[in-house]
A tleap script that builds the chain and sets N, CA, C and O, in Angstrom:
source leaprc.protein.ff14SB
mol = sequence {
  NMET ARG GLU ILE LEU ALA ASP VAL ASP SER
  TRP ARG ILE GLN GLY GLU ALA ILE ALA LEU
  ALA THR VAL VAL ARG THR LYS GLY SER THR
  PRO ARG PRO ALA GLY ALA LYS MET ALA VAL
  THR ALA SER GLY LYS VAL SER GLY SER VAL
  SER GLY GLY CYS LEU GLU SER ALA ILE PHE
  GLU GLU ALA GLN GLY VAL LEU SER THR ARG
  SER PRO LYS LEU VAL HIE TYR GLY ILE THR
  ASP GLU MET ALA PHE GLU VAL GLY LEU SER
  CYS GLY GLY GLU VAL ASP VAL PHE ILE GLU
  PRO LEU THR CTRP
}
set mol.1.N position { -7.257 9.687 -0.080 }
set mol.1.CA position { -7.793 8.749 1.216 }
set mol.1.C position { -9.358 8.852 0.823 }
set mol.1.O position { -10.199 7.983 1.054 }
set mol.2.N position { -9.533 9.846 0.311 }
set mol.2.CA position { -11.343 9.989 -0.262 }
set mol.2.C position { -11.819 8.928 -0.774 }
set mol.2.O position { -12.970 8.617 -0.469 }
set mol.3.N position { -11.170 8.220 -1.551 }
set mol.3.CA position { -11.201 6.918 -2.522 }
set mol.3.C position { -11.840 5.854 -1.634 }
set mol.3.O position { -12.880 5.212 -1.778 }
set mol.4.N position { -10.756 5.854 -0.511 }
set mol.4.CA position { -11.038 4.587 0.276 }
set mol.4.C position { -12.025 4.747 1.608 }
set mol.4.O position { -12.428 3.857 2.357 }
set mol.5.N position { -12.221 5.863 1.641 }
set mol.5.CA position { -12.939 6.034 3.052 }
set mol.5.C position { -14.078 5.304 3.387 }
set mol.5.O position { -14.298 4.788 4.483 }
set mol.6.N position { -14.978 5.276 2.142 }
set mol.6.CA position { -16.229 4.441 2.481 }
set mol.6.C position { -15.929 3.129 2.790 }
set mol.6.O position { -16.458 2.533 3.728 }
set mol.7.N position { -14.968 2.567 1.921 }
set mol.7.CA position { -14.635 0.969 2.462 }
set mol.7.C position { -14.128 1.120 3.915 }
set mol.7.O position { -14.793 0.526 4.764 }
set mol.8.N position { -13.181 1.739 4.281 }
set mol.8.CA position { -12.733 1.801 5.605 }
set mol.8.C position { -13.748 1.985 6.696 }
set mol.8.O position { -13.773 1.272 7.699 }
set mol.9.N position { -14.532 2.906 6.478 }
set mol.9.CA position { -15.514 2.887 7.403 }
set mol.9.C position { -16.543 1.800 7.371 }
set mol.9.O position { -16.832 1.357 8.483 }
set mol.10.N position { -17.123 1.306 6.410 }
set mol.10.CA position { -17.805 0.148 6.454 }
set mol.10.C position { -17.114 -0.879 7.220 }
set mol.10.O position { -17.713 -1.327 8.198 }
set mol.11.N position { -15.638 -1.453 6.869 }
set mol.11.CA position { -14.973 -2.381 7.373 }
set mol.11.C position { -14.928 -2.284 9.087 }
set mol.11.O position { -14.965 -3.114 9.995 }
set mol.12.N position { -14.829 -0.846 9.005 }
set mol.12.CA position { -14.507 -0.268 10.774 }
set mol.12.C position { -15.948 -0.700 11.544 }
set mol.12.O position { -16.052 -1.038 12.724 }
set mol.13.N position { -16.887 -0.608 10.678 }
set mol.13.CA position { -18.297 -0.754 11.592 }
set mol.13.C position { -18.374 -2.562 11.483 }
set mol.13.O position { -18.814 -3.202 12.439 }
set mol.14.N position { -18.020 -3.071 10.546 }
set mol.14.CA position { -17.963 -4.548 10.776 }
set mol.14.C position { -17.015 -5.247 11.642 }
set mol.14.O position { -17.020 -6.478 11.683 }
set mol.15.N position { -16.183 -4.531 12.353 }
set mol.15.CA position { -15.337 -4.773 13.216 }
set mol.15.C position { -14.056 -5.469 12.511 }
set mol.15.O position { -13.403 -6.282 13.165 }
set mol.16.N position { -13.682 -5.144 11.135 }
set mol.16.CA position { -12.572 -5.646 10.544 }
set mol.16.C position { -11.259 -5.056 11.106 }
set mol.16.O position { -11.211 -3.889 11.493 }
set mol.17.N position { -10.166 -5.909 11.143 }
set mol.17.CA position { -8.961 -5.118 11.436 }
set mol.17.C position { -8.323 -4.528 10.068 }
set mol.17.O position { -8.332 -5.165 9.015 }
set mol.18.N position { -7.809 -3.325 10.202 }
set mol.18.CA position { -7.505 -2.655 8.866 }
set mol.18.C position { -6.076 -2.099 9.184 }
set mol.18.O position { -5.605 -1.498 10.149 }
set mol.19.N position { -5.538 -2.570 7.905 }
set mol.19.CA position { -4.036 -1.913 7.952 }
set mol.19.C position { -4.070 -0.465 6.910 }
set mol.19.O position { -4.798 -0.459 5.918 }
set mol.20.N position { -3.446 0.394 7.166 }
set mol.20.CA position { -3.431 1.443 6.045 }
set mol.20.C position { -2.112 1.774 5.493 }
set mol.20.O position { -1.266 2.255 6.247 }
set mol.21.N position { -1.845 1.565 4.237 }
set mol.21.CA position { -0.492 1.864 3.699 }
set mol.21.C position { -0.522 3.103 2.914 }
set mol.21.O position { -1.476 3.381 2.188 }
set mol.22.N position { 0.579 3.900 3.059 }
set mol.22.CA position { 0.646 5.357 2.637 }
set mol.22.C position { 1.938 5.468 1.794 }
set mol.22.O position { 2.979 4.979 2.233 }
set mol.23.N position { 1.904 6.092 0.606 }
set mol.23.CA position { 3.308 6.402 -0.036 }
set mol.23.C position { 3.639 7.354 0.644 }
set mol.23.O position { 2.797 8.225 0.862 }
set mol.24.N position { 4.857 7.465 1.138 }
set mol.24.CA position { 5.286 8.604 2.010 }
set mol.24.C position { 6.780 9.269 1.219 }
set mol.24.O position { 7.306 10.319 1.588 }
set mol.25.N position { 7.242 8.490 0.192 }
set mol.25.CA position { 8.231 9.041 -0.654 }
set mol.25.C position { 8.312 8.372 -1.924 }
set mol.25.O position { 8.222 7.149 -2.030 }
set mol.26.N position { 8.496 9.229 -2.974 }
set mol.26.CA position { 8.871 8.722 -4.158 }
set mol.26.C position { 10.012 9.481 -4.744 }
set mol.26.O position { 10.196 10.683 -4.552 }
set mol.27.N position { 10.871 8.601 -5.572 }
set mol.27.CA position { 11.954 9.218 -6.390 }
set mol.27.C position { 11.972 8.606 -7.827 }
set mol.27.O position { 11.882 7.395 -8.030 }
set mol.28.N position { 12.093 9.512 -8.768 }
set mol.28.CA position { 12.293 8.952 -10.214 }
set mol.28.C position { 10.661 8.650 -10.662 }
set mol.28.O position { 9.741 9.102 -9.981 }
set mol.29.N position { 10.466 7.990 -11.651 }
set mol.29.CA position { 9.099 7.606 -12.040 }
set mol.29.C position { 8.696 6.703 -11.439 }
set mol.29.O position { 9.340 5.672 -11.250 }
set mol.30.N position { 7.279 6.974 -10.928 }
set mol.30.CA position { 6.491 6.040 -10.118 }
set mol.30.C position { 4.937 6.357 -10.482 }
set mol.30.O position { 4.479 7.493 -10.606 }
set mol.31.N position { 4.184 5.096 -10.634 }
set mol.31.CA position { 2.877 5.352 -10.900 }
set mol.31.C position { 2.003 6.328 -10.060 }
set mol.31.O position { 1.181 7.047 -10.627 }
set mol.32.N position { 2.191 6.358 -8.611 }
set mol.32.CA position { 1.328 6.931 -7.902 }
set mol.32.C position { 2.312 7.967 -6.952 }
set mol.32.O position { 3.463 7.684 -6.622 }
set mol.33.N position { 1.696 9.052 -6.640 }
set mol.33.CA position { 2.546 9.993 -5.999 }
set mol.33.C position { 2.439 9.794 -4.327 }
set mol.33.O position { 1.637 9.011 -3.819 }
set mol.34.N position { 3.326 10.586 -3.597 }
set mol.34.CA position { 3.372 10.365 -2.264 }
set mol.34.C position { 1.534 10.740 -1.757 }
set mol.34.O position { 0.741 11.505 -2.307 }
set mol.35.N position { 1.379 10.044 -0.786 }
set mol.35.CA position { 0.125 10.349 -0.363 }
set mol.35.C position { -1.140 9.268 -0.762 }
set mol.35.O position { -2.238 9.152 -0.218 }
set mol.36.N position { -0.660 8.650 -1.722 }
set mol.36.CA position { -1.431 7.660 -2.301 }
set mol.36.C position { -1.804 6.447 -1.153 }
set mol.36.O position { -0.910 6.104 -0.379 }
set mol.37.N position { -2.945 5.907 -1.082 }
set mol.37.CA position { -3.215 5.318 0.223 }
set mol.37.C position { -3.889 3.735 -0.413 }
set mol.37.O position { -4.456 3.540 -1.488 }
set mol.38.N position { -3.645 2.979 0.445 }
set mol.38.CA position { -4.420 1.609 0.266 }
set mol.38.C position { -4.562 0.913 1.613 }
set mol.38.O position { -3.672 0.714 2.439 }
set mol.39.N position { -5.845 0.584 1.679 }
set mol.39.CA position { -6.289 -0.119 2.851 }
set mol.39.C position { -6.506 -1.677 2.813 }
set mol.39.O position { -7.057 -2.177 1.833 }
set mol.40.N position { -6.174 -2.280 3.636 }
set mol.40.CA position { -6.258 -3.851 3.638 }
set mol.40.C position { -6.726 -4.376 4.908 }
set mol.40.O position { -6.326 -3.905 5.972 }
set mol.41.N position { -7.553 -5.326 4.841 }
set mol.41.CA position { -8.177 -5.990 6.109 }
set mol.41.C position { -7.496 -7.284 6.487 }
set mol.41.O position { -6.851 -7.927 5.659 }
set mol.42.N position { -7.630 -7.629 7.630 }
set mol.42.CA position { -7.062 -9.151 7.935 }
set mol.42.C position { -7.813 -10.338 7.110 }
set mol.42.O position { -7.291 -11.401 6.773 }
set mol.43.N position { -9.073 -9.950 6.873 }
set mol.43.CA position { -9.670 -11.021 5.976 }
set mol.43.C position { -9.540 -11.013 4.649 }
set mol.43.O position { -10.082 -11.891 3.977 }
set mol.44.N position { -8.703 -9.888 4.009 }
set mol.44.CA position { -8.215 -10.170 2.790 }
set mol.44.C position { -8.848 -9.218 1.639 }
set mol.44.O position { -8.714 -9.348 0.422 }
set mol.45.N position { -9.647 -8.129 2.415 }
set mol.45.CA position { -10.271 -7.020 1.423 }
set mol.45.C position { -9.221 -6.230 1.027 }
set mol.45.O position { -8.137 -6.407 1.582 }
set mol.46.N position { -9.355 -5.223 0.001 }
set mol.46.CA position { -8.455 -4.075 -0.387 }
set mol.46.C position { -9.239 -3.204 -0.874 }
set mol.46.O position { -10.306 -3.552 -1.382 }
set mol.47.N position { -8.869 -1.958 -0.813 }
set mol.47.CA position { -9.186 -0.741 -1.431 }
set mol.47.C position { -8.067 0.172 -1.344 }
set mol.47.O position { -7.255 0.282 -0.426 }
set mol.48.N position { -8.155 0.921 -2.624 }
set mol.48.CA position { -6.934 1.918 -3.183 }
set mol.48.C position { -5.850 1.190 -3.799 }
set mol.48.O position { -5.846 -0.022 -4.017 }
set mol.49.N position { -4.853 2.084 -4.087 }
set mol.49.CA position { -3.742 1.453 -4.714 }
set mol.49.C position { -2.486 2.385 -4.322 }
set mol.49.O position { -2.655 3.595 -4.174 }
set mol.50.N position { -1.424 1.881 -4.186 }
set mol.50.CA position { -0.117 2.706 -3.829 }
set mol.50.C position { 0.505 2.635 -5.061 }
set mol.50.O position { 1.246 3.593 -5.281 }
set mol.51.N position { 0.429 1.677 -6.066 }
set mol.51.CA position { 1.438 1.860 -7.274 }
set mol.51.C position { 0.775 1.354 -8.564 }
set mol.51.O position { 1.509 0.963 -9.472 }
set mol.52.N position { -0.482 1.333 -8.705 }
set mol.52.CA position { -1.003 1.034 -9.779 }
set mol.52.C position { -1.168 -0.500 -10.313 }
set mol.52.O position { -1.408 -0.905 -11.450 }
set mol.53.N position { -0.985 -1.117 -9.257 }
set mol.53.CA position { -0.755 -2.745 -9.535 }
set mol.53.C position { 0.625 -3.159 -9.264 }
set mol.53.O position { 0.732 -4.330 -8.897 }
set mol.54.N position { 1.723 -2.469 -9.358 }
set mol.54.CA position { 2.940 -3.191 -9.560 }
set mol.54.C position { 3.483 -3.535 -8.147 }
set mol.54.O position { 4.353 -4.407 -8.147 }
set mol.55.N position { 3.143 -3.028 -6.972 }
set mol.55.CA position { 3.483 -3.524 -5.900 }
set mol.55.C position { 2.346 -3.814 -4.868 }
set mol.55.O position { 2.668 -3.933 -3.686 }
set mol.56.N position { 1.088 -3.930 -5.225 }
set mol.56.CA position { -0.095 -4.527 -4.289 }
set mol.56.C position { 0.000 -5.580 -3.794 }
set mol.56.O position { -0.568 -5.657 -2.704 }
set mol.57.N position { 0.574 -6.608 -4.192 }
set mol.57.CA position { 0.478 -7.937 -3.648 }
set mol.57.C position { 1.480 -8.053 -2.683 }
set mol.57.O position { 1.313 -8.828 -1.742 }
set mol.58.N position { 2.784 -7.202 -2.817 }
set mol.58.CA position { 3.901 -7.360 -1.827 }
set mol.58.C position { 3.197 -6.283 -0.650 }
set mol.58.O position { 3.216 -6.649 0.525 }
set mol.59.N position { 2.653 -5.108 -0.968 }
set mol.59.CA position { 1.950 -4.368 0.160 }
set mol.59.C position { 0.920 -5.199 0.903 }
set mol.59.O position { 0.801 -5.157 2.127 }
set mol.60.N position { 0.211 -5.924 0.134 }
set mol.60.CA position { -0.845 -6.649 0.713 }
set mol.60.C position { -0.277 -7.794 1.921 }
set mol.60.O position { -0.770 -7.952 3.038 }
set mol.61.N position { 0.707 -8.405 1.432 }
set mol.61.CA position { 1.595 -9.525 2.346 }
set mol.61.C position { 2.047 -8.622 3.769 }
set mol.61.O position { 1.729 -8.966 4.908 }
set mol.62.N position { 2.875 -7.366 3.422 }
set mol.62.CA position { 3.346 -6.780 4.483 }
set mol.62.C position { 2.234 -6.079 5.152 }
set mol.62.O position { 2.662 -5.831 6.280 }
set mol.63.N position { 1.248 -5.712 5.066 }
set mol.63.CA position { 0.057 -5.272 5.586 }
set mol.63.C position { -0.521 -6.423 6.620 }
set mol.63.O position { -0.974 -6.173 7.737 }
set mol.64.N position { -0.419 -7.674 6.051 }
set mol.64.CA position { -1.044 -8.816 6.830 }
set mol.64.C position { 0.037 -9.063 8.169 }
set mol.64.O position { -0.278 -9.396 9.312 }
set mol.65.N position { 1.315 -8.803 7.660 }
set mol.65.CA position { 2.258 -8.861 8.813 }
set mol.65.C position { 2.107 -7.724 9.870 }
set mol.65.O position { 2.460 -7.952 11.028 }
set mol.66.N position { 1.670 -6.685 9.571 }
set mol.66.CA position { 1.638 -5.593 10.344 }
set mol.66.C position { 0.325 -5.708 11.174 }
set mol.66.O position { 0.303 -5.201 12.295 }
set mol.67.N position { -0.602 -6.251 10.757 }
set mol.67.CA position { -2.008 -6.529 11.197 }
set mol.67.C position { -1.884 -7.575 12.442 }
set mol.67.O position { -2.650 -7.616 13.405 }
set mol.68.N position { -0.600 -8.523 12.180 }
set mol.68.CA position { -0.449 -9.483 13.128 }
set mol.68.C position { 0.155 -8.893 14.157 }
set mol.68.O position { -0.321 -9.131 15.267 }
set mol.69.N position { 1.072 -8.189 14.085 }
set mol.69.CA position { 1.918 -7.496 15.019 }
set mol.69.C position { 1.692 -6.376 15.628 }
set mol.69.O position { 2.385 -5.891 16.522 }
set mol.70.N position { 0.686 -5.920 15.149 }
set mol.70.CA position { 0.266 -4.469 15.464 }
set mol.70.C position { 1.347 -3.362 15.668 }
set mol.70.O position { 1.312 -2.339 16.352 }
set mol.71.N position { 2.342 -3.893 14.845 }
set mol.71.CA position { 3.485 -2.891 14.723 }
set mol.71.C position { 3.501 -2.183 13.178 }
set mol.71.O position { 3.263 -2.835 12.162 }
set mol.72.N position { 3.856 -0.577 13.181 }
set mol.72.CA position { 3.943 -0.178 11.998 }
set mol.72.C position { 5.214 -0.456 11.136 }
set mol.72.O position { 6.284 -0.662 11.708 }
set mol.73.N position { 5.129 -0.468 9.833 }
set mol.73.CA position { 6.478 -0.721 9.277 }
set mol.73.C position { 6.719 0.070 7.971 }
set mol.73.O position { 5.829 0.275 7.145 }
set mol.74.N position { 8.026 0.507 7.848 }
set mol.74.CA position { 8.302 1.438 6.493 }
set mol.74.C position { 8.979 0.554 5.621 }
set mol.74.O position { 9.979 -0.034 6.034 }
set mol.75.N position { 8.518 0.364 4.342 }
set mol.75.CA position { 8.829 -0.547 3.551 }
set mol.75.C position { 9.599 0.178 2.269 }
set mol.75.O position { 9.064 1.262 2.037 }
set mol.76.N position { 10.497 -0.058 1.537 }
set mol.76.CA position { 11.132 0.531 0.375 }
set mol.76.C position { 11.233 -0.369 -0.742 }
set mol.76.O position { 11.704 -1.498 -0.605 }
set mol.77.N position { 10.760 0.129 -1.983 }
set mol.77.CA position { 10.803 -0.598 -3.194 }
set mol.77.C position { 11.526 0.225 -4.153 }
set mol.77.O position { 11.323 1.439 -4.137 }
set mol.78.N position { 12.439 -0.340 -5.083 }
set mol.78.CA position { 13.080 0.449 -5.884 }
set mol.78.C position { 13.393 -0.531 -7.160 }
set mol.78.O position { 13.666 -1.718 -6.984 }
set mol.79.N position { 13.329 0.091 -8.514 }
set mol.79.CA position { 14.007 -0.575 -9.756 }
set mol.79.C position { 14.094 0.520 -10.867 }
set mol.79.O position { 13.343 1.464 -11.110 }
set mol.80.N position { 15.223 0.105 -11.451 }
set mol.80.CA position { 15.429 0.934 -12.675 }
set mol.80.C position { 14.295 0.816 -13.792 }
set mol.80.O position { 13.557 -0.155 -13.955 }
set mol.81.N position { 14.306 1.953 -14.499 }
set mol.81.CA position { 13.738 2.089 -15.720 }
set mol.81.C position { 13.783 0.979 -16.650 }
set mol.81.O position { 12.797 0.640 -17.304 }
set mol.82.N position { 14.982 0.372 -16.725 }
set mol.82.CA position { 15.333 -0.629 -17.599 }
set mol.82.C position { 15.065 -2.067 -17.072 }
set mol.82.O position { 14.718 -3.001 -17.794 }
set mol.83.N position { 15.240 -2.127 -15.895 }
set mol.83.CA position { 14.676 -3.451 -15.132 }
set mol.83.C position { 13.060 -3.552 -15.270 }
set mol.83.O position { 12.457 -4.591 -15.539 }
set mol.84.N position { 12.591 -2.538 -15.084 }
set mol.84.CA position { 10.832 -2.322 -15.300 }
set mol.84.C position { 10.512 -2.801 -16.529 }
set mol.84.O position { 9.759 -3.746 -16.764 }
set mol.85.N position { 11.168 -2.052 -17.392 }
set mol.85.CA position { 10.711 -2.639 -19.096 }
set mol.85.C position { 10.945 -3.987 -19.161 }
set mol.85.O position { 10.184 -4.674 -19.842 }
set mol.86.N position { 11.887 -4.503 -18.560 }
set mol.86.CA position { 12.144 -5.915 -18.989 }
set mol.86.C position { 11.140 -6.902 -18.337 }
set mol.86.O position { 10.686 -7.867 -18.953 }
set mol.87.N position { 10.828 -6.610 -17.082 }
set mol.87.CA position { 9.666 -7.350 -16.618 }
set mol.87.C position { 8.391 -6.942 -16.731 }
set mol.87.O position { 7.568 -7.407 -15.943 }
set mol.88.N position { 7.991 -6.012 -17.715 }
set mol.88.CA position { 6.596 -5.423 -18.075 }
set mol.88.C position { 6.142 -4.577 -17.303 }
set mol.88.O position { 4.922 -4.420 -17.354 }
set mol.89.N position { 6.786 -3.889 -16.501 }
set mol.89.CA position { 6.203 -2.766 -15.599 }
set mol.89.C position { 6.355 -1.292 -16.533 }
set mol.89.O position { 7.237 -1.080 -17.365 }
set mol.90.N position { 5.490 -0.561 -16.232 }
set mol.90.CA position { 5.165 0.789 -16.840 }
set mol.90.C position { 6.541 1.756 -16.536 }
set mol.90.O position { 6.986 2.579 -17.336 }
set mol.91.N position { 7.046 1.488 -15.333 }
set mol.91.CA position { 7.955 2.386 -15.017 }
set mol.91.C position { 8.962 1.898 -13.889 }
set mol.91.O position { 8.715 0.904 -13.205 }
set mol.92.N position { 10.058 2.626 -13.744 }
set mol.92.CA position { 10.923 2.371 -12.657 }
set mol.92.C position { 10.753 3.325 -11.406 }
set mol.92.O position { 9.595 3.524 -11.036 }
set mol.93.N position { 11.679 3.873 -10.787 }
set mol.93.CA position { 11.632 4.830 -9.589 }
set mol.93.C position { 11.854 4.030 -8.337 }
set mol.93.O position { 12.487 2.975 -8.372 }
set mol.94.N position { 11.378 4.486 -7.307 }
set mol.94.CA position { 11.777 4.056 -5.775 }
set mol.94.C position { 10.461 4.617 -5.129 }
set mol.94.O position { 9.883 5.629 -5.525 }
set mol.95.N position { 10.065 3.825 -4.083 }
set mol.95.CA position { 9.029 4.349 -3.326 }
set mol.95.C position { 9.071 3.745 -2.134 }
set mol.95.O position { 9.418 2.572 -1.997 }
set mol.96.N position { 8.670 4.610 -1.060 }
set mol.96.CA position { 8.773 4.146 0.485 }
set mol.96.C position { 7.186 4.248 0.850 }
set mol.96.O position { 6.529 5.266 0.628 }
set mol.97.N position { 6.682 3.125 1.409 }
set mol.97.CA position { 5.341 2.983 1.765 }
set mol.97.C position { 5.454 2.503 3.586 }
set mol.97.O position { 6.145 1.691 4.202 }
set mol.98.N position { 4.549 3.340 3.911 }
set mol.98.CA position { 4.435 3.317 5.581 }
set mol.98.C position { 3.412 2.663 5.742 }
set mol.98.O position { 2.404 3.050 5.153 }
set mol.99.N position { 3.348 1.547 6.531 }
set mol.99.CA position { 2.041 0.701 6.657 }
set mol.99.C position { 1.866 0.416 8.104 }
set mol.99.O position { 2.634 -0.245 8.802 }
set mol.100.N position { 0.592 1.086 8.529 }
set mol.100.CA position { 0.312 0.975 10.075 }
set mol.100.C position { -1.188 0.552 10.283 }
set mol.100.O position { -2.094 0.867 9.511 }
set mol.101.N position { -1.330 -0.169 11.373 }
set mol.101.CA position { -2.613 -0.568 11.730 }
set mol.101.C position { -3.587 0.558 12.037 }
set mol.101.O position { -3.094 1.599 12.471 }
set mol.102.N position { -4.673 0.503 11.900 }
set mol.102.CA position { -5.706 1.659 12.073 }
set mol.102.C position { -6.275 1.131 13.442 }
set mol.102.O position { -6.478 -0.047 13.735 }
set mol.103.N position { -6.497 2.280 14.245 }
set mol.103.CA position { -7.069 1.917 15.670 }
set mol.103.C position { -8.104 2.900 15.737 }
set mol.103.O position { -8.047 3.885 15.002 }
set mol.104.N position { -8.999 2.743 16.504 }
set mol.104.CA position { -10.136 3.653 16.711 }
set mol.104.C position { -10.148 4.300 18.288 }
set mol.104.O position { -11.036 5.083 18.628 }
savepdb mol mol.pdb
quit
């Protein structure tokens, strides 16, 4: 959270709506551990990473939905190591990400 805290604080002061995505479970080979965080604003700003680039665009879209509905969401992504190699990713594994709107 420390790596995104300054951005989140700045966006909060600016009145941005913010969603926070947190890796809550991993299984197998994953680029980021449980606890990794990514913040997304309704206006499209992003800070942090939950997967080192593999899932960020999907998480961004899910976060926009969370900001629209104001309802948190748990999403699951999984891919085998073989499938990951075929599509050019560095690893397979499974990851669960909890996405929630930040409230003050």
